C-alpha positions, 0 to 999 in steps of 0.5 A: 499500500502506498502512503496516500492509500495508508492515509486514506485507511487511516481516516476510515478506520478512525471514523470508521470505529468513532461512528460505530461508538457514537451509535452504541451510545445511542443505544446505551442512551435509549435504555437509560445508561446515560454513563456509559453513552457519555463514556462511549461518546468521549472514545468516539471524539478521540477516534474522530480526532485521529481521523482528522489528524490524518486528514489534516496531514494531506492538507498540510502537503498540499499546502507545502507543494506537494502535489495530492491527487484526488482519487477514489479512496480519498474521496471516500475517506473524507464521505466516511469522515463527514458522515461519522461527524454529522452521525456524531453530532445527531447521536449527541442530539438524540440523547439529550433528547432521551435524557429530556423526555425520560426525565 
């Protein structure tokens, strides 16, 4: 695997884990396990930051003048990153709704 592919897979792996943890957090919240849900969201945030760092390395390469060729795998990684970010945000909001609704 080449350098760009490794970065793409690093992004995909980290944000995929973040997304999975966010969904698990929502399931915990549905069962009233708010402390567990918050722990999973905190862990998800760490993975998400790792994915962002990998993505930032691509941006830094291009900013320093190195040619970064767009590829399907990089586009997929960015798509996964954006969807994971959206899902995590929505899960956080839904957990707050559970707390309000279940009192």
